[in-house]
All heavy atoms as an XYZ file, in Angstrom:
649
protein
N     -27.825     71.554     51.878
C     -28.600     70.963     52.972
C     -29.433     72.057     53.638
O     -28.979     73.177     53.809
C     -27.632     70.335     53.981
C     -28.283     69.621     55.125
S     -29.260     68.220     54.540
C     -30.150     67.821     56.006
N     -30.633     71.670     54.014
C     -31.549     72.625     54.638
C     -31.103     72.980     56.058
O     -30.536     72.157     56.761
C     -32.945     72.027     54.674
N     -31.369     74.205     56.442
C     -31.043     74.663     57.792
C     -32.275     74.733     58.689
O     -32.186     74.584     59.897
C     -30.391     76.050     57.744
C     -29.016     75.998     57.104
O     -28.266     75.061     57.328
N     -28.699     76.992     56.297
N     -33.432     74.964     58.078
C     -34.661     75.128     58.839
C     -35.204     73.754     59.238
O     -35.183     72.810     58.441
C     -35.696     75.907     58.005
C     -35.131     77.299     57.693
C     -37.028     76.008     58.721
C     -35.895     78.055     56.642
N     -35.696     73.660     60.467
C     -36.135     72.387     61.019
C     -37.243     71.744     60.176
O     -37.203     70.540     59.890
C     -36.623     72.586     62.451
C     -36.948     71.303     63.166
C     -37.329     71.563     64.612
C     -37.610     70.271     65.338
N     -38.024     70.499     66.723
N     -38.216     72.543     59.762
C     -39.330     71.998     58.978
C     -38.858     71.506     57.608
O     -39.364     70.509     57.088
C     -40.434     73.042     58.816
O     -39.940     74.180     58.131
N     -37.870     72.185     57.032
C     -37.329     71.768     55.737
C     -36.589     70.436     55.866
O     -36.667     69.578     54.991
C     -36.402     72.835     55.183
N     -35.877     70.266     56.987
C     -35.179     69.002     57.243
C     -36.190     67.859     57.365
O     -35.981     66.767     56.839
C     -34.349     69.099     58.531
C     -33.130     69.990     58.416
C     -32.389     70.065     59.737
C     -31.198     70.986     59.652
N     -30.508     71.130     60.928
N     -37.285     68.148     58.047
C     -38.322     67.132     58.211
C     -38.943     66.772     56.866
O     -39.186     65.598     56.586
C     -39.397     67.632     59.174
C     -40.465     66.590     59.441
C     -41.516     67.065     60.409
C     -42.579     66.003     60.598
N     -43.662     66.455     61.471
N     -39.191     67.770     56.036
C     -39.788     67.506     54.723
C     -38.879     66.596     53.904
O     -39.358     65.707     53.195
C     -40.009     68.814     53.943
C     -41.062     69.741     54.450
C     -42.452     69.189     54.675
N     -42.914     68.213     53.715
C     -43.885     67.326     53.962
N     -44.496     67.283     55.120
N     -44.259     66.472     53.053
N     -37.578     66.827     53.984
C     -36.625     65.997     53.245
C     -36.748     64.541     53.687
O     -36.807     63.623     52.858
C     -35.178     66.516     53.435
C     -35.008     67.845     52.709
C     -34.169     65.497     52.932
C     -33.721     68.569     53.035
N     -36.814     64.314     55.007
C     -36.943     62.952     55.525
C     -38.258     62.308     55.094
O     -38.296     61.144     54.684
C     -36.841     62.957     57.052
C     -35.485     63.326     57.636
C     -35.569     63.436     59.150
C     -34.435     62.293     57.242
N     -39.347     63.072     55.201
C     -40.659     62.558     54.838
C     -40.697     62.224     53.350
O     -41.224     61.171     52.946
C     -41.769     63.569     55.208
C     -43.099     63.175     54.616
C     -41.876     63.693     56.710
N     -40.133     63.098     52.520
C     -40.120     62.859     51.074
C     -39.316     61.618     50.717
O     -39.699     60.857     49.819
C     -39.574     64.075     50.325
C     -40.559     65.227     50.309
O     -41.755     65.032     50.473
N     -40.057     66.434     50.133
N     -38.200     61.389     51.408
C     -37.407     60.183     51.152
C     -38.194     58.930     51.511
O     -38.158     57.938     50.780
C     -36.101     60.225     51.963
C     -35.077     61.184     51.410
C     -33.840     61.317     52.299
O     -33.814     60.716     53.406
O     -32.906     62.011     51.882
N     -38.906     58.985     52.623
C     -39.718     57.848     53.054
C     -40.809     57.546     52.036
O     -41.017     56.386     51.655
C     -40.363     58.142     54.425
O     -39.343     58.480     55.350
C     -41.140     56.953     54.937
N     -41.501     58.599     51.600
C     -42.583     58.410     50.626
C     -42.049     57.912     49.284
O     -42.668     57.064     48.641
C     -43.348     59.723     50.424
C     -44.234     60.084     51.588
C     -45.033     61.340     51.297
C     -45.981     61.659     52.419
N     -46.809     62.836     52.135
N     -40.897     58.420     48.870
C     -40.306     57.990     47.600
C     -39.941     56.508     47.652
O     -40.164     55.772     46.681
C     -39.072     58.826     47.285
N     -39.409     56.060     48.785
C     -39.049     54.647     48.938
C     -40.300     53.769     48.890
O     -40.307     52.705     48.250
C     -38.310     54.436     50.245
N     -41.367     54.222     49.522
C     -42.629     53.472     49.529
C     -43.212     53.392     48.123
O     -43.629     52.323     47.666
C     -43.612     54.163     50.474
C     -44.962     53.517     50.581
C     -45.764     54.222     51.676
N     -47.176     54.052     51.466
C     -47.945     54.869     50.752
N     -47.419     55.928     50.173
N     -49.230     54.652     50.614
N     -43.221     54.531     47.418
C     -43.734     54.555     46.054
C     -42.925     53.646     45.140
O     -43.475     52.944     44.295
C     -43.735     55.981     45.504
C     -44.779     56.855     46.168
O     -45.687     56.369     46.833
N     -44.638     58.152     45.997
N     -41.611     53.657     45.315
C     -40.738     52.828     44.493
C     -41.035     51.346     44.723
O     -41.089     50.556     43.772
C     -39.276     53.140     44.818
C     -38.289     52.488     43.891
C     -36.865     52.937     44.188
C     -35.885     52.317     43.211
N     -34.502     52.710     43.510
N     -41.238     50.969     45.973
C     -41.541     49.580     46.302
C     -42.871     49.149     45.691
O     -42.992     48.044     45.136
C     -41.569     49.396     47.812
N     -43.864     50.020     45.761
C     -45.189     49.690     45.213
C     -45.121     49.570     43.698
O     -45.679     48.637     43.111
C     -46.229     50.746     45.647
C     -46.469     50.645     47.154
C     -47.545     50.570     44.900
C     -47.310     51.757     47.743
N     -44.410     50.498     43.038
C     -44.275     50.437     41.577
C     -43.548     49.171     41.149
O     -43.907     48.535     40.154
C     -43.529     51.663     41.054
C     -44.375     52.911     40.998
C     -43.619     54.053     40.353
C     -44.475     55.296     40.260
N     -43.808     56.380     39.543
N     -42.535     48.790     41.910
C     -41.781     47.588     41.613
C     -42.675     46.353     41.712
O     -42.624     45.448     40.870
C     -40.598     47.463     42.571
O     -39.912     46.259     42.356
N     -43.514     46.328     42.746
C     -44.440     45.213     42.947
C     -45.418     45.108     41.780
O     -45.685     44.018     41.269
C     -45.197     45.415     44.266
C     -45.939     44.209     44.749
C     -46.497     44.472     46.145
C     -47.109     43.217     46.731
N     -47.666     43.443     48.056
N     -45.947     46.247     41.339
C     -46.880     46.272     40.210
C     -46.192     45.740     38.952
O     -46.754     44.920     38.216
C     -47.435     47.692     39.970
C     -48.162     47.784     38.639
C     -48.369     48.084     41.105
N     -44.958     46.183     38.709
C     -44.220     45.731     37.529
C     -44.012     44.224     37.552
O     -44.096     43.562     36.513
C     -42.866     46.436     37.447
C     -42.953     47.891     37.034
C     -41.571     48.516     37.027
C     -41.644     50.025     36.874
N     -40.333     50.654     36.995
N     -43.759     43.668     38.729
C     -43.566     42.221     38.857
C     -44.841     41.480     38.464
O     -44.786     40.497     37.712
C     -43.177     41.860     40.309
O     -41.997     42.566     40.649
C     -42.956     40.371     40.464
N     -45.986     41.941     38.953
C     -47.255     41.301     38.621
C     -47.574     41.441     37.133
O     -48.100     40.507     36.511
C     -48.391     41.877     39.474
C     -48.461     41.265     40.855
C     -47.768     41.815     41.922
C     -49.212     40.128     41.091
C     -47.825     41.247     43.186
C     -49.278     39.552     42.344
C     -48.579     40.115     43.387
O     -48.646     39.538     44.639
N     -47.268     42.584     36.553
C     -47.503     42.798     35.120
C     -46.642     41.840     34.297
O     -47.105     41.243     33.318
C     -47.222     44.271     34.734
C     -47.195     44.440     33.222
C     -48.274     45.183     35.350
N     -45.384     41.659     34.711
C     -44.492     40.742     33.999
C     -45.015     39.313     34.052
O     -44.881     38.563     33.076
C     -43.081     40.798     34.591
C     -42.293     42.003     34.164
C     -40.907     41.995     34.780
C     -40.200     43.307     34.530
N     -38.926     43.402     35.260
N     -45.610     38.923     35.183
C     -46.172     37.577     35.303
C     -47.296     37.367     34.288
O     -47.389     36.306     33.661
C     -46.692     37.336     36.719
C     -45.596     37.149     37.745
C     -46.168     36.908     39.129
C     -45.066     36.805     40.171
N     -45.590     36.627     41.533
N     -48.129     38.392     34.121
C     -49.215     38.309     33.139
C     -48.634     38.207     31.727
O     -49.043     37.354     30.930
C     -50.160     39.530     33.235
C     -51.211     39.487     32.143
C     -50.809     39.601     34.599
N     -47.670     39.074     31.426
C     -47.086     39.087     30.081
C     -46.368     37.780     29.763
O     -46.405     37.301     28.624
C     -46.127     40.269     29.945
C     -46.860     41.605     29.925
C     -45.944     42.809     30.007
O     -44.748     42.648     30.332
O     -46.436     43.926     29.759
N     -45.731     37.174     30.753
C     -45.065     35.896     30.550
C     -46.079     34.804     30.240
O     -45.873     33.991     29.333
C     -44.254     35.502     31.809
O     -43.322     36.539     32.085
C     -43.526     34.195     31.611
N     -47.184     34.788     30.991
C     -48.235     33.797     30.762
C     -48.853     33.974     29.373
O     -49.140     32.997     28.676
C     -49.299     33.897     31.835
N     -49.023     35.218     28.948
C     -49.578     35.498     27.614
C     -48.597     35.026     26.539
O     -48.992     34.425     25.538
C     -49.902     37.000     27.449
C     -50.207     37.340     26.005
C     -51.068     37.394     28.342
N     -47.306     35.282     26.759
C     -46.300     34.868     25.784
C     -46.241     33.351     25.653
O     -45.999     32.821     24.560
C     -44.928     35.404     26.191
N     -46.512     32.638     26.756
C     -46.504     31.171     26.734
C     -47.843     30.592     26.296
O     -48.010     29.376     26.285
C     -46.142     30.627     28.125
C     -44.725     30.950     28.506
O     -43.873     31.177     27.655
N     -44.460     30.987     29.800
N     -48.793     31.458     25.975
C     -50.134     31.065     25.539
C     -50.849     30.179     26.562
O     -51.596     29.278     26.214
C     -50.071     30.335     24.189
C     -49.397     31.115     23.088
C     -50.401     31.600     22.083
C     -49.713     32.142     20.850
N     -49.712     33.591     20.842
N     -50.617     30.455     27.841
C     -51.255     29.724     28.938
C     -52.432     30.549     29.446
O     -52.264     31.437     30.277
C     -50.240     29.460     30.047
C     -50.775     28.536     31.128
O     -51.980     28.197     31.072
O     -49.994     28.166     32.029
N     -53.630     30.248     28.944
C     -54.813     31.067     29.231
C     -55.189     31.046     30.708
O     -55.533     32.080     31.282
C     -55.987     30.603     28.377
N     -55.122     29.868     31.326
C     -55.523     29.763     32.732
C     -54.576     30.545     33.639
O     -55.008     31.304     34.495
C     -55.562     28.307     33.162
C     -56.100     28.111     34.559
C     -56.159     26.649     34.951
O     -55.751     25.786     34.210
N     -56.672     26.389     36.150
N     -53.281     30.361     33.435
C     -52.299     31.078     34.247
C     -52.386     32.580     34.001
O     -52.244     33.380     34.935
C     -50.889     30.575     33.931
N     -52.640     32.961     32.751
C     -52.748     34.377     32.412
C     -53.951     35.009     33.113
O     -53.864     36.130     33.625
C     -52.862     34.552     30.905
N     -55.068     34.270     33.150
C     -56.269     34.793     33.802
C     -56.038     34.981     35.305
O     -56.451     35.997     35.890
C     -57.445     33.855     33.565
N     -55.370     34.013     35.929
C     -55.085     34.116     37.363
C     -54.115     35.268     37.637
O     -54.291     36.033     38.590
C     -54.502     32.803     37.882
C     -55.507     31.666     37.906
C     -54.859     30.324     38.213
O     -53.680     30.307     38.630
O     -55.546     29.309     38.052
N     -53.097     35.384     36.794
C     -52.120     36.459     36.961
C     -52.775     37.820     36.740
O     -52.442     38.794     37.434
C     -50.952     36.259     35.999
N     -53.701     37.887     35.794
C     -54.419     39.143     35.527
C     -55.227     39.571     36.744
O     -55.233     40.755     37.112
C     -55.340     38.991     34.319
C     -56.232     40.200     34.013
C     -55.388     41.404     33.628
C     -57.229     39.868     32.917
N     -55.876     38.616     37.376
C     -56.682     38.921     38.553
C     -55.797     39.501     39.669
O     -56.146     40.517     40.285
C     -57.385     37.647     39.039
C     -58.481     37.886     40.029
C     -59.252     36.606     40.288
C     -60.410     36.855     41.219
N     -61.181     35.645     41.514
N     -54.652     38.863     39.901
C     -53.736     39.336     40.938
C     -53.158     40.704     40.581
O     -53.041     41.594     41.437
C     -52.612     38.328     41.139
N     -52.818     40.885     39.311
C     -52.240     42.153     38.863
C     -53.259     43.287     38.989
O     -52.895     44.408     39.383
C     -51.768     42.035     37.416
N     -54.504     42.999     38.680
C     -55.559     44.003     38.780
C     -55.689     44.513     40.214
O     -55.794     45.724     40.449
C     -56.908     43.416     38.317
O     -56.768     42.960     36.967
C     -58.008     44.451     38.374
N     -55.637     43.587     41.161
C     -55.732     43.969     42.574
C     -54.570     44.876     42.960
O     -54.759     45.921     43.600
C     -55.758     42.713     43.473
C     -55.617     43.095     44.936
C     -57.043     41.932     43.249
N     -53.363     44.494     42.568
C     -52.175     45.283     42.928
C     -52.187     46.666     42.270
O     -51.823     47.656     42.891
C     -50.892     44.537     42.546
C     -50.615     43.343     43.427
C     -50.512     43.685     44.903
O     -49.908     44.727     45.248
O     -51.033     42.919     45.715
N     -52.604     46.724     41.013
C     -52.656     48.010     40.306
C     -53.679     48.930     40.969
O     -53.423     50.124     41.175
C     -52.968     47.803     38.811
C     -51.792     47.104     38.123
C     -53.272     49.128     38.126
C     -52.073     46.624     36.717
N     -54.835     48.368     41.326
C     -55.866     49.182     41.988
C     -55.405     49.656     43.364
O     -55.718     50.779     43.773
C     -57.177     48.411     42.098
C     -57.923     48.389     40.785
O     -57.805     49.293     39.972
N     -58.682     47.330     40.556
N     -54.656     48.810     44.082
C     -54.117     49.224     45.382
C     -53.166     50.402     45.195
O     -53.190     51.370     45.957
C     -53.344     48.071     46.035
C     -54.189     47.136     46.855
C     -53.276     46.180     47.594
C     -54.021     44.966     48.074
N     -53.112     43.977     48.674
N     -52.311     50.307     44.186
C     -51.361     51.390     43.918
C     -52.111     52.675     43.585
O     -51.708     53.770     43.999
C     -50.431     51.002     42.788
N     -53.205     52.552     42.853
C     -54.011     53.722     42.516
C     -54.670     54.333     43.735
O     -54.718     55.556     43.881
N     -55.164     53.486     44.629
C     -55.846     54.003     45.816
C     -54.871     54.668     46.778
O     -55.250     55.534     47.553
C     -56.602     52.879     46.529
O     -55.693     51.962     47.101
N     -53.607     54.274     46.736
C     -52.589     54.877     47.598
C     -51.967     56.130     46.975
O     -51.095     56.746     47.562
C     -51.502     53.851     47.919
C     -52.000     52.701     48.768
C     -50.893     51.747     49.101
C     -51.363     50.488     49.780
N     -52.240     50.693     50.914
N     -52.371     56.442     45.754
C     -51.878     57.661     45.125
C     -50.570     57.507     44.375
O     -49.971     58.494     43.963
N     -50.136     56.269     44.172
C     -48.890     56.044     43.444
C     -49.121     56.250     41.950
O     -48.286     56.829     41.253
C     -48.340     54.628     43.721
C     -47.081     54.365     42.922
C     -48.059     54.465     45.202
N     -50.264     55.768     41.464
C     -50.649     55.948     40.068
C     -51.957     56.732     40.018
O     -52.801     56.613     40.916
C     -50.888     54.604     39.370
C     -49.648     53.794     39.094
C     -49.484     52.533     39.643
C     -48.655     54.278     38.266
C     -48.359     51.772     39.380
C     -47.522     53.525     37.992
C     -47.386     52.275     38.556
O     -46.269     51.528     38.293
N     -52.151     57.489     38.943
C     -53.421     58.162     38.688
C     -54.449     57.105     38.300
O     -54.076     56.066     37.745
C     -53.219     59.179     37.551
C     -54.386     60.087     37.347
N     -55.436     59.758     36.522
C     -54.674     61.308     37.853
C     -56.320     60.756     36.527
N     -55.875     61.700     37.342
N     -55.721     57.362     38.577
C     -56.748     56.339     38.311
C     -56.840     55.999     36.822
O     -57.093     54.849     36.475
C     -58.108     56.767     38.852
C     -58.733     57.951     38.173
C     -60.140     58.210     38.672
C     -60.779     59.273     37.816
N     -62.224     59.230     37.855
N     -56.603     56.965     35.953
C     -56.647     56.671     34.521
C     -55.470     55.794     34.098
O     -55.598     54.956     33.211
C     -56.642     57.965     33.702
C     -57.929     58.748     33.855
O     -58.883     58.274     34.462
N     -57.948     59.958     33.329
N     -54.331     55.986     34.733
C     -53.163     55.150     34.457
C     -53.463     53.715     34.862
O     -53.135     52.775     34.130
C     -51.937     55.675     35.227
O     -51.729     57.040     34.890
C     -50.701     54.864     34.905
N     -54.099     53.548     36.013
C     -54.471     52.214     36.480
C     -55.426     51.556     35.491
O     -55.244     50.387     35.126
C     -55.136     52.296     37.850
S     -54.045     52.859     39.147
N     -56.417     52.294     35.066
C     -57.394     51.766     34.119
C     -56.729     51.351     32.808
O     -57.030     50.299     32.247
C     -58.476     52.804     33.825
O     -59.209     53.074     34.991
N     -55.807     52.184     32.341
C     -55.112     51.889     31.090
C     -54.268     50.617     31.212
O     -54.292     49.765     30.331
C     -54.233     53.078     30.697
C     -53.571     52.911     29.340
C     -52.729     54.110     28.977
N     -51.579     54.241     29.853
C     -51.344     55.274     30.671
N     -52.194     56.273     30.746
N     -50.260     55.309     31.419
N     -53.544     50.486     32.313
C     -52.709     49.307     32.528
C     -53.561     48.039     32.570
O     -53.247     47.033     31.930
C     -51.917     49.435     33.838
C     -50.750     50.399     33.778
C     -50.033     50.462     35.122
C     -48.829     51.353     35.083
N     -47.739     50.823     34.289
N     -54.650     48.092     33.321
C     -55.531     46.935     33.458
C     -56.163     46.583     32.116
O     -56.241     45.410     31.733
C     -56.609     47.196     34.526
C     -55.956     47.284     35.903
C     -57.679     46.122     34.507
C     -56.866     47.813     36.994
N     -56.587     47.602     31.385
C     -57.219     47.387     30.083
C     -56.271     46.708     29.106
O     -56.646     45.761     28.409
C     -57.692     48.724     29.520
O     -58.243     48.553     28.247
N     -55.029     47.171     29.067
C     -54.048     46.578     28.148
C     -53.758     45.124     28.500
O     -53.623     44.286     27.626
C     -52.780     47.407     28.144
C     -52.932     48.719     27.422
C     -51.671     49.557     27.490
N     -51.845     50.813     26.767
C     -51.002     51.804     26.795
N     -49.889     51.728     27.522
N     -51.223     52.919     26.111
N     -53.653     44.856     29.809
C     -53.394     43.486     30.227
C     -54.591     42.586     29.901
O     -54.413     41.465     29.402
C     -53.113     43.429     31.732
C     -51.785     44.029     32.199
C     -51.699     44.006     33.707
C     -50.614     43.261     31.596
N     -55.795     43.071     30.160
C     -57.008     42.286     29.883
C     -57.130     42.001     28.395
O     -57.487     40.891     27.981
C     -58.229     43.030     30.388
N     -56.799     42.995     27.582
C     -56.867     42.821     26.121
C     -55.888     41.745     25.667
O     -56.208     40.909     24.823
C     -56.541     44.162     25.446
C     -56.729     44.155     23.947
C     -56.483     45.551     23.388
C     -56.597     45.552     21.877
N     -56.282     46.867     21.313
N     -54.694     41.738     26.260
C     -53.686     40.735     25.907
C     -54.142     39.341     26.318
O     -53.983     38.372     25.554
C     -52.353     41.078     26.572
N     -54.714     39.240     27.525
C     -55.184     37.929     28.017
C     -56.346     37.427     27.179
O     -56.404     36.245     26.815
C     -55.578     38.031     29.504
C     -56.275     36.758     29.969
C     -54.352     38.297     30.368
N     -57.269     38.317     26.839
C     -58.427     37.905     26.022
C     -58.011     37.542     24.603
O     -58.696     36.786     23.926
C     -59.478     39.015     25.997
C     -60.145     39.210     27.337
O     -60.150     38.317     28.173
N     -60.673     40.398     27.576
N     -56.890     38.058     24.156
C     -56.412     37.763     22.813
C     -55.934     36.331     22.634
O     -55.947     35.800     21.522
N     -55.513     35.697     23.726
C     -55.026     34.324     23.608
C     -56.132     33.306     23.875
O     -55.952     32.123     23.610
C     -53.841     34.034     24.568
C     -54.239     34.198     26.022
C     -52.666     34.899     24.222
C     -53.222     33.660     27.001
N     -57.269     33.740     24.417
C     -58.342     32.811     24.767
C     -59.077     32.298     23.544
O     -59.030     32.803     22.478
C     -59.341     33.488     25.690
């Protein structure tokens, strides 16, 4: 355990940020699963709507620094490719 006051504060701040990042990543994974489920069921309309929602969430995560912008682009691209494959 840290003895210095600033080190103690950093530990608290890091725990807070880690919890926030974990929540955001979990949310993104949920939206991605919704898209993949719609694609697996060959439901083009539901997949398109889920893709739109997932894209927004992935971009939000990228803007908050949870994901790198290239990671966001890759995730969105893969999902879009899957959705376009069933259309």
